[in-house]
Structure formats: C-alpha cells, structure tokens
PyMOL Python script that loads the backbone (N, CA, C, O; Angstrom):
from pymol import cmd

cmd.read_pdbstr("""\
ATOM      1  N   MET A   1      -4.927 -24.155   8.896  1.00  0.00           N
ATOM      2  CA  MET A   1      -3.894 -23.255   8.773  1.00  0.00           C
ATOM      3  C   MET A   1      -2.545 -23.759   7.813  1.00  0.00           C
ATOM      4  O   MET A   1      -2.369 -24.963   8.000  1.00  0.00           O
ATOM      5  N   VAL A   2      -1.652 -23.244   6.946  1.00  0.00           N
ATOM      6  CA  VAL A   2      -0.777 -23.641   6.402  1.00  0.00           C
ATOM      7  C   VAL A   2       0.111 -22.769   6.238  1.00  0.00           C
ATOM      8  O   VAL A   2      -0.085 -21.820   5.478  1.00  0.00           O
ATOM      9  N   LEU A   3       1.651 -22.978   7.151  1.00  0.00           N
ATOM     10  CA  LEU A   3       1.971 -21.896   7.459  1.00  0.00           C
ATOM     11  C   LEU A   3       3.505 -21.819   7.227  1.00  0.00           C
ATOM     12  O   LEU A   3       4.147 -20.892   7.720  1.00  0.00           O
ATOM     13  N   PHE A   4       4.211 -22.966   6.341  1.00  0.00           N
ATOM     14  CA  PHE A   4       4.669 -23.156   4.907  1.00  0.00           C
ATOM     15  C   PHE A   4       3.953 -23.636   3.223  1.00  0.00           C
ATOM     16  O   PHE A   4       2.847 -24.031   2.851  1.00  0.00           O
ATOM     17  N   ASP A   5       4.626 -23.485   2.873  1.00  0.00           N
ATOM     18  CA  ASP A   5       4.015 -23.539   1.336  1.00  0.00           C
ATOM     19  C   ASP A   5       5.336 -24.715   0.507  1.00  0.00           C
ATOM     20  O   ASP A   5       5.856 -24.092  -0.419  1.00  0.00           O
ATOM     21  N   ASP A   6       5.690 -25.575   0.583  1.00  0.00           N
ATOM     22  CA  ASP A   6       7.010 -25.967  -0.014  1.00  0.00           C
ATOM     23  C   ASP A   6       7.035 -26.323  -1.414  1.00  0.00           C
ATOM     24  O   ASP A   6       7.978 -26.876  -1.979  1.00  0.00           O
ATOM     25  N   SER A   7       5.673 -25.887  -2.068  1.00  0.00           N
ATOM     26  CA  SER A   7       6.366 -25.943  -3.169  1.00  0.00           C
ATOM     27  C   SER A   7       6.752 -24.416  -4.210  1.00  0.00           C
ATOM     28  O   SER A   7       6.412 -23.234  -4.167  1.00  0.00           O
ATOM     29  N   THR A   8       7.400 -25.030  -4.857  1.00  0.00           N
ATOM     30  CA  THR A   8       8.256 -23.859  -5.177  1.00  0.00           C
ATOM     31  C   THR A   8       7.718 -23.479  -6.884  1.00  0.00           C
ATOM     32  O   THR A   8       7.330 -24.136  -7.850  1.00  0.00           O
ATOM     33  N   THR A   9       7.950 -22.109  -6.587  1.00  0.00           N
ATOM     34  CA  THR A   9       7.246 -20.884  -8.254  1.00  0.00           C
ATOM     35  C   THR A   9       8.803 -21.058  -9.764  1.00  0.00           C
ATOM     36  O   THR A   9      10.026 -21.185  -9.704  1.00  0.00           O
ATOM     37  N   ASP A  10       8.316 -21.012 -10.307  1.00  0.00           N
ATOM     38  CA  ASP A  10       9.292 -20.459 -11.477  1.00  0.00           C
ATOM     39  C   ASP A  10       9.853 -19.578 -11.435  1.00  0.00           C
ATOM     40  O   ASP A  10      10.881 -19.633 -12.110  1.00  0.00           O
ATOM     41  N   GLU A  11       9.681 -18.650 -10.907  1.00  0.00           N
ATOM     42  CA  GLU A  11      10.714 -17.521 -10.597  1.00  0.00           C
ATOM     43  C   GLU A  11      11.714 -18.160  -8.997  1.00  0.00           C
ATOM     44  O   GLU A  11      12.817 -17.612  -8.994  1.00  0.00           O
ATOM     45  N   HIS A  12      11.583 -18.858  -8.106  1.00  0.00           N
ATOM     46  CA  HIS A  12      12.064 -19.102  -7.304  1.00  0.00           C
ATOM     47  C   HIS A  12      13.064 -20.009  -7.647  1.00  0.00           C
ATOM     48  O   HIS A  12      14.147 -19.765  -7.116  1.00  0.00           O
ATOM     49  N   GLU A  13      13.034 -20.730  -8.188  1.00  0.00           N
ATOM     50  CA  GLU A  13      13.809 -21.945  -8.733  1.00  0.00           C
ATOM     51  C   GLU A  13      14.607 -21.124  -9.642  1.00  0.00           C
ATOM     52  O   GLU A  13      15.699 -21.692  -9.627  1.00  0.00           O
ATOM     53  N   LEU A  14      14.694 -20.156 -10.397  1.00  0.00           N
ATOM     54  CA  LEU A  14      15.528 -19.515 -11.131  1.00  0.00           C
ATOM     55  C   LEU A  14      16.012 -19.012 -10.805  1.00  0.00           C
ATOM     56  O   LEU A  14      17.151 -18.916 -11.261  1.00  0.00           O
ATOM     57  N   SER A  15      15.552 -18.130  -9.585  1.00  0.00           N
ATOM     58  CA  SER A  15      16.578 -17.584  -8.099  1.00  0.00           C
ATOM     59  C   SER A  15      17.297 -18.138  -8.248  1.00  0.00           C
ATOM     60  O   SER A  15      18.309 -17.772  -8.845  1.00  0.00           O
ATOM     61  N   GLU A  16      17.127 -19.218  -7.802  1.00  0.00           N
ATOM     62  CA  GLU A  16      17.910 -20.347  -6.786  1.00  0.00           C
ATOM     63  C   GLU A  16      19.391 -20.828  -7.885  1.00  0.00           C
ATOM     64  O   GLU A  16      20.535 -21.006  -7.467  1.00  0.00           O
ATOM     65  N   ASN A  17      18.968 -20.941  -9.211  1.00  0.00           N
ATOM     66  CA  ASN A  17      19.626 -21.782 -10.297  1.00  0.00           C
ATOM     67  C   ASN A  17      20.838 -20.572 -10.533  1.00  0.00           C
ATOM     68  O   ASN A  17      22.042 -20.755 -10.715  1.00  0.00           O
ATOM     69  N   ILE A  18      20.041 -19.208 -10.461  1.00  0.00           N
ATOM     70  CA  ILE A  18      21.237 -18.038 -10.817  1.00  0.00           C
ATOM     71  C   ILE A  18      21.957 -18.020 -10.017  1.00  0.00           C
ATOM     72  O   ILE A  18      23.124 -18.334 -10.253  1.00  0.00           O
ATOM     73  N   LEU A  19      21.587 -17.682  -8.872  1.00  0.00           N
ATOM     74  CA  LEU A  19      22.395 -17.995  -7.649  1.00  0.00           C
ATOM     75  C   LEU A  19      23.473 -19.562  -7.731  1.00  0.00           C
ATOM     76  O   LEU A  19      24.642 -19.257  -7.967  1.00  0.00           O
ATOM     77  N   ALA A  20      23.327 -20.545  -7.632  1.00  0.00           N
ATOM     78  CA  ALA A  20      24.615 -21.169  -7.743  1.00  0.00           C
ATOM     79  C   ALA A  20      25.320 -21.169  -8.837  1.00  0.00           C
ATOM     80  O   ALA A  20      26.475 -21.564  -8.678  1.00  0.00           O
ATOM     81  N   ILE A  21      24.984 -20.820 -10.048  1.00  0.00           N
ATOM     82  CA  ILE A  21      25.450 -20.530 -11.104  1.00  0.00           C
ATOM     83  C   ILE A  21      26.919 -19.687 -10.542  1.00  0.00           C
ATOM     84  O   ILE A  21      28.003 -20.126 -10.157  1.00  0.00           O
ATOM     85  N   ASN A  22      26.339 -18.169 -10.714  1.00  0.00           N
ATOM     86  CA  ASN A  22      26.970 -16.945 -10.027  1.00  0.00           C
ATOM     87  C   ASN A  22      28.065 -17.902  -8.697  1.00  0.00           C
ATOM     88  O   ASN A  22      29.291 -17.985  -8.632  1.00  0.00           O
ATOM     89  N   THR A  23      27.770 -18.065  -8.450  1.00  0.00           N
ATOM     90  CA  THR A  23      28.747 -18.882  -6.798  1.00  0.00           C
ATOM     91  C   THR A  23      29.390 -19.821  -7.976  1.00  0.00           C
ATOM     92  O   THR A  23      30.404 -19.134  -8.098  1.00  0.00           O
ATOM     93  N   ILE A  24      29.522 -20.566  -8.659  1.00  0.00           N
ATOM     94  CA  ILE A  24      30.090 -21.667  -9.236  1.00  0.00           C
ATOM     95  C   ILE A  24      31.320 -20.961  -9.660  1.00  0.00           C
ATOM     96  O   ILE A  24      32.467 -21.280  -9.347  1.00  0.00           O
ATOM     97  N   PHE A  25      30.882 -19.763 -10.560  1.00  0.00           N
ATOM     98  CA  PHE A  25      31.698 -18.608 -11.189  1.00  0.00           C
ATOM     99  C   PHE A  25      32.769 -17.897 -10.853  1.00  0.00           C
ATOM    100  O   PHE A  25      33.837 -17.569 -11.371  1.00  0.00           O
ATOM    101  N   ILE A  26      32.058 -17.705  -9.592  1.00  0.00           N
ATOM    102  CA  ILE A  26      33.089 -16.731  -8.618  1.00  0.00           C
ATOM    103  C   ILE A  26      33.528 -17.188  -7.951  1.00  0.00           C
ATOM    104  O   ILE A  26      34.322 -16.470  -7.343  1.00  0.00           O
ATOM    105  N   CYS A  27      33.443 -18.907  -7.384  1.00  0.00           N
ATOM    106  CA  CYS A  27      34.991 -19.685  -6.870  1.00  0.00           C
ATOM    107  C   CYS A  27      35.800 -20.033  -7.931  1.00  0.00           C
ATOM    108  O   CYS A  27      36.987 -20.256  -7.691  1.00  0.00           O
ATOM    109  N   ARG A  28      35.358 -20.128  -9.131  1.00  0.00           N
ATOM    110  CA  ARG A  28      36.397 -20.133 -10.139  1.00  0.00           C
ATOM    111  C   ARG A  28      37.298 -19.470 -10.150  1.00  0.00           C
ATOM    112  O   ARG A  28      38.460 -19.876 -10.125  1.00  0.00           O
ATOM    113  N   LEU A  29      36.922 -18.246 -10.192  1.00  0.00           N
ATOM    114  CA  LEU A  29      37.649 -17.280 -10.865  1.00  0.00           C
ATOM    115  C   LEU A  29      38.329 -16.654  -9.609  1.00  0.00           C
ATOM    116  O   LEU A  29      39.219 -15.839  -9.848  1.00  0.00           O
ATOM    117  N   GLN A  30      38.006 -16.947  -8.163  1.00  0.00           N
ATOM    118  CA  GLN A  30      38.874 -16.867  -6.744  1.00  0.00           C
ATOM    119  C   GLN A  30      39.931 -18.130  -6.572  1.00  0.00           C
ATOM    120  O   GLN A  30      40.690 -18.327  -5.623  1.00  0.00           O
ATOM    121  N   GLY A  31      39.810 -18.694  -7.420  1.00  0.00           N
ATOM    122  CA  GLY A  31      41.350 -19.905  -7.665  1.00  0.00           C
ATOM    123  C   GLY A  31      42.048 -19.566  -8.636  1.00  0.00           C
ATOM    124  O   GLY A  31      43.274 -19.636  -8.553  1.00  0.00           O
ATOM    125  N   ARG A  32      41.474 -19.157  -9.681  1.00  0.00           N
ATOM    126  CA  ARG A  32      42.108 -18.970 -11.005  1.00  0.00           C
ATOM    127  C   ARG A  32      43.341 -17.623  -9.978  1.00  0.00           C
ATOM    128  O   ARG A  32      44.529 -17.678 -10.297  1.00  0.00           O
ATOM    129  N   ARG A  33      42.973 -16.666  -8.971  1.00  0.00           N
ATOM    130  CA  ARG A  33      43.763 -15.802  -9.072  1.00  0.00           C
ATOM    131  C   ARG A  33      44.478 -16.314  -8.106  1.00  0.00           C
ATOM    132  O   ARG A  33      45.681 -16.054  -8.135  1.00  0.00           O
ATOM    133  N   ALA A  34      43.934 -17.206  -6.948  1.00  0.00           N
ATOM    134  CA  ALA A  34      45.412 -18.002  -6.308  1.00  0.00           C
ATOM    135  C   ALA A  34      46.340 -18.142  -6.819  1.00  0.00           C
ATOM    136  O   ALA A  34      47.394 -17.513  -6.719  1.00  0.00           O
ATOM    137  N   ALA A  35      45.858 -19.644  -7.915  1.00  0.00           N
ATOM    138  CA  ALA A  35      46.495 -19.883  -8.608  1.00  0.00           C
ATOM    139  C   ALA A  35      47.467 -18.813  -8.762  1.00  0.00           C
ATOM    140  O   ALA A  35      48.605 -18.586  -8.352  1.00  0.00           O
ATOM    141  N   LYS A  36      46.626 -18.249  -9.486  1.00  0.00           N
ATOM    142  CA  LYS A  36      48.068 -17.027  -9.933  1.00  0.00           C
ATOM    143  C   LYS A  36      49.341 -16.851  -9.108  1.00  0.00           C
ATOM    144  O   LYS A  36      50.475 -17.246  -9.377  1.00  0.00           O
ATOM    145  N   SER A  37      48.865 -16.110  -7.946  1.00  0.00           N
ATOM    146  CA  SER A  37      48.848 -15.564  -7.104  1.00  0.00           C
ATOM    147  C   SER A  37      50.244 -16.882  -6.045  1.00  0.00           C
ATOM    148  O   SER A  37      50.977 -16.549  -5.115  1.00  0.00           O
ATOM    149  N   HIS A  38      50.152 -17.917  -6.524  1.00  0.00           N
ATOM    150  CA  HIS A  38      50.930 -18.676  -5.939  1.00  0.00           C
ATOM    151  C   HIS A  38      52.144 -18.990  -6.216  1.00  0.00           C
ATOM    152  O   HIS A  38      53.175 -19.214  -5.583  1.00  0.00           O
ATOM    153  N   ALA A  39      51.638 -18.946  -7.869  1.00  0.00           N
ATOM    154  CA  ALA A  39      52.481 -19.069  -8.984  1.00  0.00           C
ATOM    155  C   ALA A  39      53.368 -17.788  -9.282  1.00  0.00           C
ATOM    156  O   ALA A  39      54.556 -17.832  -9.600  1.00  0.00           O
ATOM    157  N   GLU A  40      52.735 -16.835  -9.155  1.00  0.00           N
ATOM    158  CA  GLU A  40      54.036 -15.475  -8.624  1.00  0.00           C
ATOM    159  C   GLU A  40      55.021 -15.751  -7.364  1.00  0.00           C
ATOM    160  O   GLU A  40      56.204 -15.418  -7.287  1.00  0.00           O
ATOM    161  N   THR A  41      54.294 -16.396  -6.458  1.00  0.00           N
ATOM    162  CA  THR A  41      55.587 -16.439  -5.299  1.00  0.00           C
ATOM    163  C   THR A  41      56.351 -17.036  -5.839  1.00  0.00           C
ATOM    164  O   THR A  41      57.515 -16.684  -6.031  1.00  0.00           O
ATOM    165  N   LEU A  42      55.621 -18.506  -6.344  1.00  0.00           N
ATOM    166  CA  LEU A  42      56.965 -19.097  -6.402  1.00  0.00           C
ATOM    167  C   LEU A  42      57.997 -18.932  -7.580  1.00  0.00           C
ATOM    168  O   LEU A  42      58.932 -19.688  -7.846  1.00  0.00           O
ATOM    169  N   ALA A  43      57.652 -17.875  -8.171  1.00  0.00           N
ATOM    170  CA  ALA A  43      58.705 -17.503  -8.966  1.00  0.00           C
ATOM    171  C   ALA A  43      58.994 -16.295  -8.864  1.00  0.00           C
ATOM    172  O   ALA A  43      59.307 -15.457  -9.710  1.00  0.00           O
ATOM    173  N   GLU A  44      58.854 -16.245  -7.622  1.00  0.00           N
ATOM    174  CA  GLU A  44      59.887 -14.702  -6.729  1.00  0.00           C
ATOM    175  C   GLU A  44      61.174 -15.677  -6.043  1.00  0.00           C
ATOM    176  O   GLU A  44      62.393 -15.598  -6.197  1.00  0.00           O
ATOM    177  N   ALA A  45      60.448 -16.482  -5.343  1.00  0.00           N
ATOM    178  CA  ALA A  45      61.322 -17.486  -4.595  1.00  0.00           C
ATOM    179  C   ALA A  45      62.735 -17.676  -5.409  1.00  0.00           C
ATOM    180  O   ALA A  45      63.915 -17.428  -5.163  1.00  0.00           O
ATOM    181  N   MET A  46      62.077 -18.190  -6.395  1.00  0.00           N
ATOM    182  CA  MET A  46      62.934 -19.156  -7.363  1.00  0.00           C
ATOM    183  C   MET A  46      64.309 -17.811  -8.091  1.00  0.00           C
ATOM    184  O   MET A  46      65.506 -17.798  -8.378  1.00  0.00           O
ATOM    185  N   ASP A  47      63.420 -17.103  -8.092  1.00  0.00           N
ATOM    186  CA  ASP A  47      64.366 -16.079  -8.478  1.00  0.00           C
ATOM    187  C   ASP A  47      65.627 -15.763  -7.438  1.00  0.00           C
ATOM    188  O   ASP A  47      66.825 -15.874  -7.698  1.00  0.00           O
ATOM    189  N   GLU A  48      65.028 -15.345  -6.207  1.00  0.00           N
ATOM    190  CA  GLU A  48      66.125 -15.780  -5.281  1.00  0.00           C
ATOM    191  C   GLU A  48      67.099 -16.666  -5.215  1.00  0.00           C
ATOM    192  O   GLU A  48      68.292 -16.363  -5.216  1.00  0.00           O
ATOM    193  N   ILE A  49      66.646 -17.823  -5.153  1.00  0.00           N
ATOM    194  CA  ILE A  49      68.044 -18.930  -4.833  1.00  0.00           C
ATOM    195  C   ILE A  49      68.643 -18.928  -5.993  1.00  0.00           C
ATOM    196  O   ILE A  49      69.817 -19.295  -5.951  1.00  0.00           O
ATOM    197  N   GLY A  50      68.157 -18.587  -7.185  1.00  0.00           N
ATOM    198  CA  GLY A  50      69.465 -17.997  -8.665  1.00  0.00           C
ATOM    199  C   GLY A  50      69.404 -19.707  -9.068  1.00  0.00           C
ATOM    200  O   GLY A  50      68.433 -20.454  -8.946  1.00  0.00           O
ATOM    201  N   GLU A  51      70.320 -19.927  -9.412  1.00  0.00           N
ATOM    202  CA  GLU A  51      70.930 -21.073 -10.708  1.00  0.00           C
ATOM    203  C   GLU A  51      71.987 -21.418  -9.734  1.00  0.00           C
ATOM    204  O   GLU A  51      72.799 -20.681  -9.174  1.00  0.00           O
ATOM    205  N   ILE A  52      71.711 -23.357  -9.608  1.00  0.00           N
ATOM    206  CA  ILE A  52      72.599 -23.454  -8.769  1.00  0.00           C
ATOM    207  C   ILE A  52      73.620 -24.346  -9.774  1.00  0.00           C
ATOM    208  O   ILE A  52      73.238 -24.708 -10.887  1.00  0.00           O
ATOM    209  N   GLU A  53      75.030 -24.672  -9.225  1.00  0.00           N
ATOM    210  CA  GLU A  53      75.894 -25.047 -10.508  1.00  0.00           C
ATOM    211  C   GLU A  53      76.058 -26.571  -9.586  1.00  0.00           C
ATOM    212  O   GLU A  53      76.017 -26.699  -8.362  1.00  0.00           O
ATOM    213  N   LEU A  54      76.182 -27.243 -10.251  1.00  0.00           N
ATOM    214  CA  LEU A  54      76.414 -29.045 -10.313  1.00  0.00           C
ATOM    215  C   LEU A  54      77.706 -28.953 -10.930  1.00  0.00           C
ATOM    216  O   LEU A  54      78.335 -29.975 -11.202  1.00  0.00           O
TER     217      LEU A  54
END
""", "prot")
cmd.dss("prot")
cmd.show_as("cartoon", "prot")
cmd.util.cbc("prot")
cmd.orient("prot")
C-alpha cells in the first residue's frame, strides 16, 4: 500500500512555481510601500525640525 506518492506532476510543480513568483512580487511590493512610508515619515520629521542656522 502506498500512502504518499513523492513524484510530482507537472501541474503541481507549475502551481508551486507560480506561488513562489507571486510571493516574491508581493514581498517586493510591500517593501516598496514600507520604504515610501518611511521616507514620508522622515520628510515630515525634517520639516518639523526646520532649517538649522550655523
């Protein structure tokens, strides 16, 4: 009796590849959004500080 079949079908392999690609793009998008948010926060903080006269 075979409980698990370790051989993968082409469809299964394709679905894993698509999932991996999708995950990478989502992570990159989230990273860009976070970086943009951090840049906006930094810009707001710098505006609040104003110019320092030496």
